[in-house]
N, C-alpha and C positions, 0 to 999 in steps of 0.2 A: 776270202777277198787278197786279190793279189798282193803282193810287192812292186811298187813299184818304182824305180833307179831316177835319181835326180843329177844333175853337173847343172851349177853355175860357170855362167859361159865370160863371166868377168874374175873372179878369181878363183876356179876350177871344185873350187866346194862339192862333194858328194856325198851325198846320202841317201839314206831308201827307206821309205814308207809306208805302211799298209795302210791302203785303201781301197776302196767299193771301188765298181767298173766306172757307175756312174758317177764319181764323183772328180770335181772341174779339177785339173788337173795345180797340181803348187807353182807359181810363178814367183816367191818370194825370197830370196838367200834366204839363213837363219844366221849366215859368218857372217857377209858382207854387207848386208840388208837392200842388195840391188832386186829388180823385179827381172833377172835377168838367168832362173831357171828355169832348163830344159829336161823333159824327164826322157831317158834314153831306152832303147829297143836293145833288151837281154835275150839268152836263151830263158827256158823253160828252168825254175829247179826245184823239179823231179824227173825222178828214173823209173821204169815197170824191172823189175824181176819178180823174183822166185818161179814157184811154179804160178800157170793161170791160162791167161785165153794168150796172152802173147807168147810165152814158152809154146803154148799148144799147137796153135793159129797160123803166126805168124813165121817162128822162125823156120829156115827149111836146112834139109843135110847136115852139115859139122856144125852148123853154129852150136854153139855152148851159152850158159849163162856167164854174165860177165863176172860176178859174183866168185863165180869159183865150185866147183864139185863141191864142198864138203858144206858151201849153205844148201844146195840140190837134196843131201845125206839129211840135216839136220830137218826140210820140209819135210822129205818122207818119212822117217821119219816120225815126224808129229804128227803126222795122221796114223800112219797107222795106229799107231797109239790111240787116236779118238774113236779108231775104230773096231779094236776092241774093248774099245770104255763105254759104244753105245750095242753092242752085240752082245 
């Protein structure tokens, strides 16, 4: 379920609400109790990081993981540990 952001046009109160995609948007402001609440458009709240399809299939050239080199070393050591355990 996505988290939607709302802002009241009357008083400026902002809130977040966890709702189903099929749920009707909220209209009543909990702060001033008017029916001027509007859903805001915002960026998604996740980032693809670490090894996997994004790292291997869609990055090219010298682009590196934004998490840094230390995160890549930790992921590769965890993978090598798993390989040794299954062998």
